[in-house]
Biopython code that builds the backbone (N, CA, C, O; Angstrom):
import numpy as np
from Bio.PDB.StructureBuilder import StructureBuilder

atoms = [
    (1, "MET", "N", (9.279, 4.181, -19.160)),
    (1, "MET", "CA", (11.191, 3.904, -19.074)),
    (1, "MET", "C", (11.027, 2.766, -18.509)),
    (1, "MET", "O", (10.134, 2.599, -17.678)),
    (2, "GLY", "N", (11.970, 1.684, -18.918)),
    (2, "GLY", "CA", (11.903, 0.655, -18.386)),
    (2, "GLY", "C", (12.591, 0.653, -17.444)),
    (2, "GLY", "O", (13.315, 1.627, -17.236)),
    (3, "ARG", "N", (12.580, -0.483, -16.544)),
    (3, "ARG", "CA", (13.836, -0.608, -15.594)),
    (3, "ARG", "C", (15.058, -1.391, -15.983)),
    (3, "ARG", "O", (15.074, -2.453, -16.605)),
    (4, "LYS", "N", (16.053, -0.726, -15.535)),
    (4, "LYS", "CA", (17.093, -1.445, -16.335)),
    (4, "LYS", "C", (17.850, -2.972, -15.077)),
    (4, "LYS", "O", (18.007, -2.738, -13.879)),
    (5, "LYS", "N", (18.055, -3.798, -15.441)),
    (5, "LYS", "CA", (18.351, -4.841, -14.784)),
    (5, "LYS", "C", (20.106, -5.094, -13.912)),
    (5, "LYS", "O", (21.078, -5.709, -14.349)),
    (6, "PRO", "N", (20.014, -4.659, -13.139)),
    (6, "PRO", "CA", (21.494, -4.601, -12.377)),
    (6, "PRO", "C", (22.484, -5.654, -13.215)),
    (6, "PRO", "O", (22.062, -6.780, -13.478)),
    (7, "GLU", "N", (23.773, -5.249, -13.607)),
    (7, "GLU", "CA", (25.143, -6.305, -13.923)),
    (7, "GLU", "C", (24.849, -7.529, -13.002)),
    (7, "GLU", "O", (24.597, -7.561, -11.797)),
    (8, "GLY", "N", (24.966, -8.632, -14.023)),
    (8, "GLY", "CA", (24.351, -9.882, -13.821)),
    (8, "GLY", "C", (23.082, -10.636, -13.128)),
    (8, "GLY", "O", (22.782, -11.780, -12.784)),
    (9, "ALA", "N", (22.623, -9.585, -13.126)),
    (9, "ALA", "CA", (21.061, -10.526, -12.353)),
    (9, "ALA", "C", (20.939, -11.418, -13.256)),
    (9, "ALA", "O", (21.436, -11.520, -14.378)),
    (10, "ILE", "N", (20.167, -12.116, -12.617)),
    (10, "ILE", "CA", (19.132, -13.869, -13.158)),
    (10, "ILE", "C", (18.062, -13.131, -13.672)),
    (10, "ILE", "O", (17.744, -12.110, -13.062)),
    (11, "GLU", "N", (17.377, -13.486, -14.788)),
    (11, "GLU", "CA", (16.056, -13.092, -14.953)),
    (11, "GLU", "C", (15.409, -14.695, -14.693)),
    (11, "GLU", "O", (15.802, -15.771, -15.144)),
    (12, "ARG", "N", (14.442, -14.428, -13.923)),
    (12, "ARG", "CA", (13.885, -15.600, -13.965)),
    (12, "ARG", "C", (12.551, -15.821, -15.007)),
    (12, "ARG", "O", (11.700, -15.007, -15.363)),
    (13, "ILE", "N", (12.703, -17.066, -15.300)),
    (13, "ILE", "CA", (11.470, -17.444, -15.910)),
    (13, "ILE", "C", (10.565, -17.896, -15.889)),
    (13, "ILE", "O", (9.988, -18.331, -16.885)),
    (14, "PHE", "N", (9.953, -17.956, -14.188)),
    (14, "PHE", "CA", (8.568, -18.345, -13.672)),
    (14, "PHE", "C", (7.858, -17.401, -12.991)),
    (14, "PHE", "O", (8.650, -16.744, -12.316)),
    (15, "LEU", "N", (6.918, -17.086, -12.873)),
    (15, "LEU", "CA", (6.166, -16.146, -12.125)),
    (15, "LEU", "C", (5.602, -17.562, -10.709)),
    (15, "LEU", "O", (5.622, -18.791, -10.762)),
    (16, "THR", "N", (5.180, -16.622, -9.640)),
    (16, "THR", "CA", (4.765, -16.870, -8.667)),
    (16, "THR", "C", (3.437, -16.693, -8.877)),
    (16, "THR", "O", (2.923, -16.032, -9.780)),
    (17, "PHE", "N", (2.594, -17.647, -7.531)),
    (17, "PHE", "CA", (0.776, -17.088, -7.789)),
    (17, "PHE", "C", (0.432, -16.256, -8.121)),
    (17, "PHE", "O", (-0.144, -16.136, -9.202)),
    (18, "ALA", "N", (0.726, -15.058, -7.055)),
    (18, "ALA", "CA", (1.031, -13.741, -7.079)),
    (18, "ALA", "C", (1.303, -12.803, -8.437)),
    (18, "ALA", "O", (0.766, -11.784, -8.871)),
    (19, "GLU", "N", (2.158, -13.461, -8.790)),
    (19, "GLU", "CA", (2.927, -12.747, -10.423)),
    (19, "GLU", "C", (1.965, -13.126, -11.412)),
    (19, "GLU", "O", (1.343, -12.319, -12.103)),
    (20, "ALA", "N", (1.851, -14.433, -11.466)),
    (20, "ALA", "CA", (0.578, -15.181, -12.449)),
    (20, "ALA", "C", (-0.574, -14.606, -12.457)),
    (20, "ALA", "O", (-1.100, -14.619, -13.569)),
    (21, "GLN", "N", (-1.182, -14.092, -11.618)),
    (21, "GLN", "CA", (-2.559, -13.360, -11.355)),
    (21, "GLN", "C", (-2.528, -12.266, -11.985)),
    (21, "GLN", "O", (-3.330, -12.030, -12.889)),
    (22, "GLU", "N", (-1.408, -11.253, -11.532)),
    (22, "GLU", "CA", (-1.204, -10.557, -11.865)),
    (22, "GLU", "C", (-0.845, -10.142, -13.550)),
    (22, "GLU", "O", (-1.014, -9.046, -14.086)),
    (23, "PHE", "N", (-0.448, -11.063, -13.995)),
    (23, "PHE", "CA", (0.040, -11.258, -15.313)),
    (23, "PHE", "C", (-1.094, -11.779, -16.591)),
    (23, "PHE", "O", (-1.192, -11.808, -17.817)),
    (24, "LEU", "N", (-1.642, -12.052, -15.674)),
    (24, "LEU", "CA", (-3.054, -12.602, -16.404)),
    (24, "LEU", "C", (-4.338, -11.645, -16.221)),
    (24, "LEU", "O", (-5.385, -11.580, -16.866)),
    (25, "ALA", "N", (-3.906, -10.981, -15.187)),
    (25, "ALA", "CA", (-5.134, -10.028, -14.754)),
    (25, "ALA", "C", (-6.653, -10.709, -14.608)),
    (25, "ALA", "O", (-7.693, -10.542, -15.246)),
    (26, "ILE", "N", (-6.315, -11.507, -13.532)),
    (26, "ILE", "CA", (-7.417, -12.230, -12.821)),
    (26, "ILE", "C", (-7.183, -12.491, -11.383)),
    (26, "ILE", "O", (-6.257, -12.156, -10.645)),
    (27, "SER", "N", (-8.460, -13.301, -11.139)),
    (27, "SER", "CA", (-8.798, -13.431, -9.440)),
    (27, "SER", "C", (-7.603, -14.625, -8.962)),
    (27, "SER", "O", (-6.966, -15.215, -9.835)),
    (28, "HIS", "N", (-7.421, -14.854, -7.770)),
    (28, "HIS", "CA", (-6.979, -16.097, -7.261)),
    (28, "HIS", "C", (-8.193, -16.937, -7.603)),
    (28, "HIS", "O", (-7.758, -17.877, -8.269)),
    (29, "GLN", "N", (-9.334, -17.037, -7.487)),
    (29, "GLN", "CA", (-10.534, -18.257, -7.774)),
    (29, "GLN", "C", (-10.268, -18.392, -9.555)),
    (29, "GLN", "O", (-10.420, -19.507, -10.054)),
    (30, "THR", "N", (-9.991, -17.565, -10.185)),
    (30, "THR", "CA", (-10.219, -17.482, -11.364)),
    (30, "THR", "C", (-9.113, -18.598, -11.848)),
    (30, "THR", "O", (-9.365, -19.522, -12.621)),
    (31, "ILE", "N", (-7.503, -18.261, -11.082)),
    (31, "ILE", "CA", (-6.639, -18.365, -11.611)),
    (31, "ILE", "C", (-6.601, -20.427, -10.875)),
    (31, "ILE", "O", (-5.989, -21.121, -11.687)),
    (32, "TYR", "N", (-6.918, -20.941, -10.115)),
    (32, "TYR", "CA", (-7.425, -22.096, -9.542)),
    (32, "TYR", "C", (-8.540, -22.528, -10.558)),
    (32, "TYR", "O", (-8.614, -23.711, -10.891)),
    (33, "LYS", "N", (-9.166, -21.852, -10.918)),
    (33, "LYS", "CA", (-10.387, -22.991, -12.139)),
    (33, "LYS", "C", (-9.400, -23.115, -12.873)),
    (33, "LYS", "O", (-8.845, -24.202, -12.716)),
    (34, "LEU", "N", (-8.795, -22.257, -13.848)),
    (34, "LEU", "CA", (-8.204, -22.165, -15.534)),
    (34, "LEU", "C", (-6.578, -23.183, -14.590)),
    (34, "LEU", "O", (-5.577, -23.418, -15.267)),
    (35, "MET", "N", (-6.626, -23.540, -13.376)),
    (35, "MET", "CA", (-5.062, -24.697, -13.153)),
    (35, "MET", "C", (-6.221, -26.424, -13.404)),
    (35, "MET", "O", (-5.989, -27.406, -14.109)),
    (36, "ASN", "N", (-7.520, -26.096, -12.401)),
    (36, "ASN", "CA", (-8.599, -27.323, -12.814)),
    (36, "ASN", "C", (-8.767, -27.337, -14.510)),
    (36, "ASN", "O", (-8.970, -28.446, -15.003)),
    (37, "GLU", "N", (-8.706, -26.369, -15.272)),
    (37, "GLU", "CA", (-9.077, -26.495, -16.568)),
    (37, "GLU", "C", (-7.545, -27.026, -17.311)),
    (37, "GLU", "O", (-7.692, -27.063, -18.533)),
    (38, "GLY", "N", (-6.576, -27.310, -17.013)),
    (38, "GLY", "CA", (-5.350, -27.532, -17.357)),
    (38, "GLY", "C", (-3.659, -26.644, -17.736)),
    (38, "GLY", "O", (-2.617, -26.925, -18.329)),
    (39, "LEU", "N", (-4.357, -25.207, -16.797)),
    (39, "LEU", "CA", (-3.424, -23.975, -17.156)),
    (39, "LEU", "C", (-1.855, -24.631, -16.088)),
    (39, "LEU", "O", (-1.873, -24.704, -14.859)),
    (40, "PRO", "N", (-1.013, -24.904, -16.712)),
    (40, "PRO", "CA", (0.325, -25.494, -16.556)),
    (40, "PRO", "C", (0.735, -25.150, -15.361)),
    (40, "PRO", "O", (0.587, -23.941, -15.180)),
    (41, "SER", "N", (1.265, -25.804, -14.316)),
    (41, "SER", "CA", (2.103, -25.011, -13.308)),
    (41, "SER", "C", (2.739, -26.014, -12.322)),
    (41, "SER", "O", (2.280, -27.154, -12.238)),
    (42, "HIS", "N", (3.803, -25.605, -11.566)),
    (42, "HIS", "CA", (5.073, -26.516, -11.015)),
    (42, "HIS", "C", (5.210, -26.100, -9.829)),
    (42, "HIS", "O", (5.157, -24.897, -9.569)),
    (43, "LYS", "N", (5.431, -27.138, -8.808)),
    (43, "LYS", "CA", (5.769, -26.919, -7.752)),
    (43, "LYS", "C", (7.357, -27.154, -7.622)),
    (43, "LYS", "O", (7.956, -28.041, -8.231)),
    (44, "ILE", "N", (7.947, -26.240, -6.750)),
    (44, "ILE", "CA", (9.107, -25.488, -6.298)),
    (44, "ILE", "C", (9.006, -25.748, -4.388)),
    (44, "ILE", "O", (8.621, -24.855, -3.633)),
    (45, "GLY", "N", (9.355, -26.863, -4.011)),
    (45, "GLY", "CA", (9.028, -26.962, -2.553)),
    (45, "GLY", "C", (7.771, -26.795, -2.381)),
    (45, "GLY", "O", (6.942, -27.384, -3.075)),
    (46, "LYS", "N", (7.411, -25.837, -1.283)),
    (46, "LYS", "CA", (6.075, -25.801, -1.239)),
    (46, "LYS", "C", (5.035, -24.557, -1.710)),
    (46, "LYS", "O", (4.001, -24.173, -1.163)),
    (47, "LYS", "N", (5.807, -23.997, -3.123)),
    (47, "LYS", "CA", (5.105, -22.960, -3.441)),
    (47, "LYS", "C", (5.191, -23.292, -5.066)),
    (47, "LYS", "O", (5.974, -23.980, -5.721)),
    (48, "ARG", "N", (4.052, -22.508, -5.415)),
    (48, "ARG", "CA", (3.417, -22.897, -7.027)),
    (48, "ARG", "C", (4.049, -22.053, -7.598)),
    (48, "ARG", "O", (4.306, -20.962, -7.090)),
    (49, "VAL", "N", (4.443, -22.444, -8.860)),
    (49, "VAL", "CA", (4.813, -21.257, -10.070)),
    (49, "VAL", "C", (4.638, -21.753, -11.310)),
    (49, "VAL", "O", (4.615, -22.966, -11.520)),
    (50, "PHE", "N", (4.470, -20.681, -12.423)),
    (50, "PHE", "CA", (4.382, -21.017, -13.856)),
    (50, "PHE", "C", (4.989, -20.346, -14.338)),
    (50, "PHE", "O", (5.349, -19.264, -13.873)),
    (51, "LEU", "N", (5.335, -20.893, -15.636)),
    (51, "LEU", "CA", (6.266, -20.684, -16.312)),
    (51, "LEU", "C", (5.978, -19.368, -17.453)),
    (51, "LEU", "O", (4.864, -19.516, -17.956)),
    (52, "LYS", "N", (6.481, -18.504, -17.820)),
    (52, "LYS", "CA", (6.162, -17.572, -18.521)),
    (52, "LYS", "C", (5.355, -17.906, -19.845)),
    (52, "LYS", "O", (4.256, -17.692, -20.356)),
    (53, "GLU", "N", (6.655, -18.611, -20.118)),
    (53, "GLU", "CA", (6.075, -19.397, -21.396)),
    (53, "GLU", "C", (5.225, -20.178, -21.503)),
    (53, "GLU", "O", (4.656, -20.222, -22.593)),
    (54, "ASP", "N", (4.811, -21.071, -20.463)),
    (54, "ASP", "CA", (3.810, -21.575, -20.518)),
    (54, "ASP", "C", (1.711, -20.615, -20.458)),
    (54, "ASP", "O", (0.604, -20.875, -20.930)),
    (55, "LEU", "N", (2.302, -19.586, -19.622)),
    (55, "LEU", "CA", (1.132, -18.404, -19.315)),
    (55, "LEU", "C", (0.876, -17.911, -20.812)),
    (55, "LEU", "O", (-0.261, -17.637, -21.198)),
    (56, "ILE", "N", (2.102, -17.807, -21.705)),
    (56, "ILE", "CA", (1.767, -16.941, -22.857)),
    (56, "ILE", "C", (1.012, -18.017, -24.173)),
    (56, "ILE", "O", (0.251, -17.612, -25.053)),
    (57, "GLN", "N", (1.472, -19.406, -23.981)),
    (57, "GLN", "CA", (1.015, -20.428, -25.400)),
    (57, "GLN", "C", (-0.165, -20.641, -24.464)),
    (57, "GLN", "O", (-1.079, -20.933, -25.235)),
    (58, "TRP", "N", (-0.661, -20.655, -23.186)),
    (58, "TRP", "CA", (-1.966, -20.640, -22.760)),
    (58, "TRP", "C", (-2.839, -20.043, -23.256)),
    (58, "TRP", "O", (-3.899, -20.497, -23.686)),
    (59, "ILE", "N", (-2.243, -18.270, -23.236)),
    (59, "ILE", "CA", (-3.150, -17.666, -23.672)),
    (59, "ILE", "C", (-3.483, -17.417, -25.256)),
    (59, "ILE", "O", (-4.511, -16.968, -25.764)),
    (60, "LYS", "N", (-2.515, -17.770, -25.739)),
    (60, "LYS", "CA", (-2.473, -18.361, -27.593)),
    (60, "LYS", "C", (-3.500, -19.287, -27.946)),
    (60, "LYS", "O", (-4.133, -19.207, -28.999)),
    (61, "GLU", "N", (-3.667, -20.152, -27.087)),
    (61, "GLU", "CA", (-4.436, -21.352, -27.661)),
    (61, "GLU", "C", (-6.066, -21.129, -26.909)),
    (61, "GLU", "O", (-7.053, -21.635, -27.442)),
    (62, "HIS", "N", (-6.174, -20.310, -25.621)),
    (62, "HIS", "CA", (-7.453, -20.709, -25.220)),
    (62, "HIS", "C", (-8.029, -19.338, -25.318)),
    (62, "HIS", "O", (-9.215, -19.146, -25.048)),
]
sb = StructureBuilder()
sb.init_structure("model")
sb.init_model(0)
sb.init_chain("A")
sb.init_seg("    ")
for serial, (resi, resn, name, xyz) in enumerate(atoms, 1):
    if name == "N":
        sb.init_residue(resn, " ", resi, " ")
    sb.init_atom(name, np.array(xyz, "f"), 0.0, 1.0, " ", f" {name:<3s}", serial, name[0])
structure = sb.get_structure()
């Protein structure tokens, strides 16, 4: 059963560092290694985020 979004909820197009780890099912060290190998990420203030679209594309290409 999928969670129903509240009326007017905004869907985020990015994942936090921890969410990206969970999405990819990898460790903290592995996500840093992949970032060094070119996994795209972005900074918003002091937070690092990952676009869902970029993660899906990365998976398809590697």
